[in-house]
C-alpha positions as CSV (number, residue, x, y, z in Angstrom):
1,M,-12.9,30.2,61.3
2,A,-10.9,29.2,64.3
3,G,-12.5,28.7,67.7
4,D,-10.9,31.8,69.1
5,E,-12.6,33.9,66.4
6,A,-16.2,33.2,67.6
7,V,-18.6,36.1,67.5
8,D,-19.3,37.7,70.8
9,R,-23.1,38.0,71.4
10,P,-24.5,39.5,74.6
11,L,-26.9,37.1,76.3
12,R,-30.4,37.8,75.1
13,R,-32.4,34.8,76.4
14,L,-31.9,33.0,79.8
15,G,-33.3,29.6,80.4
16,F,-32.8,26.6,82.6
17,L,-33.3,22.8,82.2
18,T,-34.3,20.3,84.8
19,I,-35.0,16.5,84.8
20,G,-37.8,16.8,87.4
21,L,-36.5,14.1,89.8
22,F,-39.1,12.4,92.0
23,D,-39.4,9.7,94.7
24,P,-40.9,6.6,93.0
25,A,-42.7,5.8,96.3
26,D,-44.3,9.3,96.3
27,P,-44.0,11.0,92.9
28,G,-46.4,13.8,93.6
29,P,-44.1,16.2,95.5
30,G,-41.3,15.9,92.8
31,H,-43.7,16.8,90.0
32,A,-45.2,19.6,92.1
33,F,-41.8,21.1,92.8
34,T,-40.9,21.1,89.1
35,L,-44.0,23.2,88.5
36,E,-42.9,25.5,91.4
37,M,-39.5,25.9,89.8
38,I,-41.1,27.0,86.5
39,E,-43.2,29.5,88.4
40,L,-40.1,30.8,90.2
41,G,-38.3,31.1,86.9
42,E,-41.0,33.3,85.5
43,R,-41.0,35.5,88.6
44,L,-37.2,35.9,88.3
45,G,-37.5,36.9,84.6
46,F,-36.2,33.8,83.0
47,D,-37.1,33.6,79.3
48,S,-37.5,29.8,79.2
49,A,-37.8,26.7,81.2
50,W,-37.0,23.3,79.7
51,L,-37.8,19.7,80.8
52,R,-35.8,16.6,80.0
53,D,-37.5,13.4,79.0
54,R,-36.7,10.3,81.1
55,H,-38.5,7.0,80.3
56,L,-38.6,4.2,82.9
57,Q,-36.5,6.3,85.3
58,H,-37.4,8.5,88.2
59,G,-37.5,11.7,86.2
60,I,-40.3,13.2,84.1
61,S,-41.5,10.7,81.5
62,S,-44.1,13.0,80.0
63,P,-42.8,16.5,79.8
64,V,-45.6,17.6,77.5
65,A,-48.1,16.7,80.1
66,V,-46.2,18.6,82.8
67,L,-45.8,21.6,80.6
68,A,-49.6,21.6,80.0
69,A,-49.9,22.0,83.8
70,A,-47.2,24.7,83.7
71,S,-49.1,26.6,81.0
72,Q,-51.9,27.2,83.4
73,R,-49.6,28.5,86.2
74,T,-47.6,30.9,84.0
75,S,-48.3,33.6,81.5
76,R,-45.0,34.7,79.9
77,I,-42.1,32.2,80.2
78,D,-41.5,29.9,77.2
79,L,-41.8,26.2,77.9
80,G,-39.6,23.7,76.1
81,T,-38.6,20.0,75.9
82,A,-34.9,19.2,75.8
83,V,-35.3,16.7,74.3
84,I,-38.1,14.3,73.4
85,P,-36.5,11.1,71.9
86,L,-38.7,10.4,68.9
87,G,-37.9,6.7,69.0
88,W,-40.5,6.5,71.9
89,E,-43.1,8.4,70.0
90,N,-45.6,8.2,67.2
91,P,-45.1,11.5,65.3
92,L,-48.7,12.0,64.5
93,R,-49.9,11.5,68.1
94,L,-47.0,13.7,69.4
95,A,-48.0,16.4,67.0
96,E,-51.5,16.5,68.4
97,D,-50.2,16.7,72.0
98,L,-47.7,19.5,71.1
99,A,-50.2,21.5,69.2
100,T,-52.7,21.2,72.1
101,V,-50.2,22.3,74.7
102,D,-49.1,25.2,72.4
103,V,-52.7,26.4,72.2
104,L,-52.9,26.2,76.0
105,T,-49.7,28.2,76.4
106,G,-50.8,30.9,73.9
107,G,-47.9,30.0,71.6
108,R,-45.1,29.6,74.2
109,L,-44.2,25.9,73.5
110,N,-40.7,25.1,72.2
111,P,-40.5,21.4,71.4
112,G,-37.0,19.9,71.3
113,V,-36.6,16.5,69.7
114,S,-33.9,14.0,68.9
115,V,-33.6,10.7,66.9
116,G,-32.1,7.3,67.4
117,P,-33.3,4.0,68.8
118,P,-34.8,4.2,72.3
119,M,-32.2,3.8,75.1
120,A,-31.8,0.2,76.2
121,W,-33.6,-0.8,73.0
122,D,-33.2,-4.6,73.5
123,D,-34.9,-4.3,76.9
124,V,-37.9,-2.3,75.8
125,K,-38.6,-3.1,72.2
126,A,-41.0,-6.0,72.9
127,S,-43.1,-3.6,75.0
128,L,-42.8,-0.5,72.9
129,Y,-43.1,-2.0,69.4
130,P,-44.2,-5.7,69.9
131,D,-45.1,-6.2,66.3
132,T,-43.0,-3.8,64.4
133,A,-39.6,-3.5,66.2
134,D,-37.7,-4.9,63.3
135,V,-39.0,-2.4,60.8
136,E,-39.3,0.8,62.8
137,E,-37.3,3.7,61.4
138,F,-35.6,5.9,64.0
139,G,-33.7,8.3,61.9
140,Y,-34.3,11.9,60.6
141,P,-37.4,10.9,58.5
142,R,-39.2,10.6,61.9
143,V,-38.5,14.2,62.6
144,E,-39.6,15.2,59.1
145,R,-42.9,13.5,59.7
146,L,-43.4,15.4,62.9
147,L,-42.4,18.7,61.3
148,G,-44.8,18.1,58.4
149,F,-47.8,17.5,60.7
150,L,-47.0,20.6,62.8
151,A,-46.8,22.6,59.6
152,G,-50.2,21.4,58.5
153,E,-49.4,18.7,56.0
154,R,-52.0,16.0,55.4
155,A,-52.3,13.3,58.0
156,S,-55.3,11.5,56.4
157,T,-56.7,10.9,53.0
158,F,-60.2,11.9,54.1
159,T,-61.7,15.2,55.1
160,G,-65.4,15.9,55.5
161,T,-68.4,14.5,57.3
162,R,-69.3,10.9,58.1
163,G,-72.6,10.6,59.8
164,I,-72.6,13.3,62.4
165,E,-68.7,13.3,62.8
166,V,-66.7,16.0,61.1
167,F,-63.1,15.0,60.2
168,S,-60.0,17.0,59.1
169,D,-57.1,15.8,57.1
170,R,-54.7,17.8,59.2
171,V,-53.6,17.5,62.8
172,Q,-56.0,19.3,65.1
173,P,-55.6,21.8,66.6
174,Q,-53.3,23.6,64.2
175,S,-51.1,26.1,66.1
176,P,-49.5,28.7,63.9
177,G,-45.8,29.2,64.5
178,L,-45.2,25.9,66.3
179,R,-43.2,24.4,63.5
180,E,-40.8,27.4,63.6
181,R,-40.4,27.0,67.3
182,T,-39.3,23.3,67.0
183,W,-35.7,22.5,68.0
184,Y,-33.3,19.6,67.2
185,G,-31.0,18.4,70.0
186,G,-27.8,17.3,68.3
187,A,-24.2,16.4,69.3
188,S,-22.5,15.8,66.0
189,L,-21.6,17.8,62.9
190,R,-24.0,15.7,60.9
191,S,-26.9,16.5,63.2
192,A,-25.9,20.2,63.3
193,T,-25.9,20.4,59.5
194,W,-29.1,18.4,59.1
195,A,-30.9,20.7,61.6
196,G,-29.7,23.7,59.7
197,E,-30.8,22.3,56.3
198,H,-34.3,21.7,57.7
199,A,-34.6,25.2,59.3
200,M,-34.9,23.9,62.8
201,N,-33.5,25.7,65.9
202,F,-30.5,23.9,67.4
203,L,-30.1,22.8,71.0
204,T,-26.5,22.1,72.1
205,S,-25.7,20.6,75.5
206,S,-22.8,19.6,77.7
207,V,-22.0,16.6,75.6
208,L,-20.8,16.2,71.9
209,K,-19.4,13.6,69.6
210,V,-15.7,13.9,68.8
211,E,-15.3,13.3,65.1
212,H,-11.5,13.8,64.6
213,E,-8.3,13.0,66.4
214,Q,-6.3,15.6,68.2
215,P,-2.6,15.9,67.5
216,A,-0.6,13.9,69.9
217,G,-0.3,15.6,73.3
218,E,-2.9,18.3,72.4
219,P,-6.0,18.3,74.8
220,Y,-9.5,18.3,73.5
221,D,-11.2,21.7,73.9
222,F,-15.0,21.2,74.3
223,G,-15.7,24.9,73.5
224,V,-13.8,24.9,70.2
225,L,-15.5,21.6,69.1
226,Q,-18.9,22.9,70.0
227,A,-18.3,26.2,68.2
228,E,-17.4,24.2,65.1
229,Q,-20.8,22.5,65.3
230,I,-22.6,25.9,65.6
231,R,-20.8,27.2,62.6
232,A,-21.8,24.2,60.6
233,Y,-25.4,24.6,61.6
234,R,-25.6,28.2,60.7
235,A,-23.8,27.6,57.4
236,A,-26.6,25.2,56.5
237,H,-29.5,27.2,57.8
238,P,-31.5,29.6,55.5
239,A,-31.3,32.3,58.2
240,G,-27.5,32.0,58.5
241,E,-26.0,33.9,61.5
242,A,-29.5,34.7,62.7
243,A,-30.4,31.0,63.2
244,R,-31.2,30.2,66.8
245,V,-28.8,28.2,68.9
246,S,-29.2,27.5,72.6
247,Q,-26.4,26.2,74.8
248,G,-26.9,23.9,77.8
249,L,-23.9,23.8,80.0
250,V,-24.0,23.0,83.7
251,V,-23.4,26.3,85.4
252,L,-23.6,26.6,89.2
253,P,-23.3,30.1,90.7
254,T,-22.4,30.2,94.4
255,D,-22.9,33.8,95.4
256,T,-25.6,33.2,98.0
257,A,-24.8,29.5,98.6
258,T,-23.9,28.3,102.1
259,R,-20.5,26.9,102.7
260,E,-22.0,23.4,102.7
261,Q,-23.6,24.0,99.3
262,R,-20.5,25.4,97.8
263,E,-18.5,22.4,98.9
264,R,-21.2,20.0,97.6
265,Y,-21.4,21.7,94.3
266,Q,-17.7,21.6,93.8
267,A,-17.5,17.9,94.8
268,Y,-20.2,17.2,92.2
269,A,-18.2,18.9,89.5
270,D,-15.0,17.2,90.6
271,S,-16.6,13.8,90.4
272,R,-17.5,14.3,86.8
273,L,-14.2,15.9,85.7
274,A,-12.5,12.8,84.4
275,R,-15.0,12.4,81.5
276,T,-14.1,15.8,80.2
277,R,-10.5,15.1,79.4
278,E,-10.9,12.6,76.5
279,P,-13.7,11.0,74.4
280,Q,-15.7,8.3,76.2
281,G,-16.8,5.0,74.8
282,P,-17.3,3.7,71.2
283,A,-19.3,6.8,70.3
284,R,-16.4,9.0,71.4
285,M,-18.6,11.4,73.4
286,L,-16.9,14.3,75.1
287,F,-18.4,16.1,78.1
288,A,-18.0,19.7,79.1
289,P,-16.6,20.5,82.5
290,D,-19.3,21.7,85.0
291,L,-18.7,25.4,86.0
292,V,-18.8,26.3,89.7
293,G,-18.0,29.6,91.2
294,T,-19.1,33.1,91.9
295,S,-21.0,35.0,89.2
296,E,-17.9,37.1,88.5
297,E,-15.8,33.9,88.0
298,L,-18.4,32.2,85.9
299,A,-18.9,35.3,83.7
300,E,-15.2,35.4,83.0
301,Q,-15.1,31.6,82.1
302,L,-18.1,31.9,79.9
303,S,-16.8,35.0,78.1
304,A,-13.7,32.9,77.1
305,H,-15.8,29.9,76.0
306,P,-15.8,29.8,72.2
307,A,-19.2,28.3,71.8
308,F,-20.8,30.5,74.4
309,R,-19.4,33.5,72.6
310,A,-21.3,32.3,69.5
311,V,-24.8,32.1,71.0
312,D,-27.2,34.6,72.7
313,E,-29.5,32.0,74.3
314,V,-28.8,29.5,77.0
315,A,-30.7,26.8,78.9
316,F,-28.3,26.1,81.7
317,A,-28.7,22.5,82.9
318,L,-29.4,21.8,86.6
319,P,-27.8,18.7,88.2
320,F,-30.2,15.8,88.7
321,T,-29.8,15.0,92.4
322,F,-29.6,18.4,94.2
323,E,-32.1,19.5,96.9
324,P,-35.0,21.9,96.3
325,E,-33.3,24.7,98.3
326,D,-30.2,24.2,96.0
327,Y,-32.2,24.8,92.9
328,V,-33.9,27.9,94.3
329,Q,-30.5,29.4,95.2
330,I,-28.9,28.5,91.9
331,L,-31.8,29.9,89.8
332,T,-31.9,33.1,91.9
333,D,-28.2,33.7,91.6
334,M,-28.4,33.0,87.8
335,A,-31.1,35.6,87.2
336,T,-30.0,38.3,89.7
337,R,-26.2,38.0,89.5
338,L,-24.7,35.9,86.8
339,A,-26.9,36.7,83.7
340,P,-26.7,40.5,84.1
341,L,-22.9,40.2,83.9
342,L,-23.4,38.4,80.6
343,G,-25.5,41.3,79.2
344,W,-28.9,39.9,79.9
345,E,-31.9,41.9,81.1
346,P,-34.9,40.2,82.7
347,S,-38.2,40.0,80.9
348,A,-41.0,42.1,82.3
């Protein structure tokens, strides 16, 4: 199926994604504002709020802990991670944390994960895996272990009582439905197919891996390439066309923005435009252009985007370095102006 034959799907679920930036000299306010953003999202009717995972940086390093706090401030909005890089995690321990937070949310947690060696592996391996760095496995089997534990597969060879201690052979607590709400964040056709074959939900983003050359003089079309990945995922998934895909473009509505905000948003997008024209680096990663404009302009652009036309869920990504008032304006315009033009209705 060609990219321009993507299926049109009215937007059913509206989400946003943030890194949770903070001042390293005073990290409390940044974390507190992230929680306030999630509360605002729920008041505006957003269906989901997602946190990125940033290790040894000035963004949230423990999204599961922050979402545990968010679970006690919200009652309806889904809470997700996009994504937890499993190279930093022990799947058994992570399964315990995820199940605990899912219980606290009442079944609203949507864990998103990815594979691969930790970023800056040579710099951190002695601290992260001092005795096992050379034998650690960072591929898909790590996800399979996590999925198994979430689904209730055995984590121990013993169950019963020793002395006064009672032990289970499964991760505790068990949270029904959590395995089905687990997402894979992928950027390649291989990852898309693997996620489908393993009946995971699929998180796309504003970056993907280019896996074939374009004819000479023909530009790369991010939307067409992403739509190809979505088709591959659904073709491999037992649910077929009903399999869940969420898109994570950077989309900045300017309806109620000040002139200074509009100019700053556009300058931000312009500064990142060069990387959208051709694949970057040895991994041949292609980035999507950031979209800036009025809700009417954005709705028109998204309606022509082949990958957007193939999904009915989004988790629009917020830029990392904007000011708190910028995020409030962007989220408010998304929910009250842009999303309704895309067919979305706010949750009660």
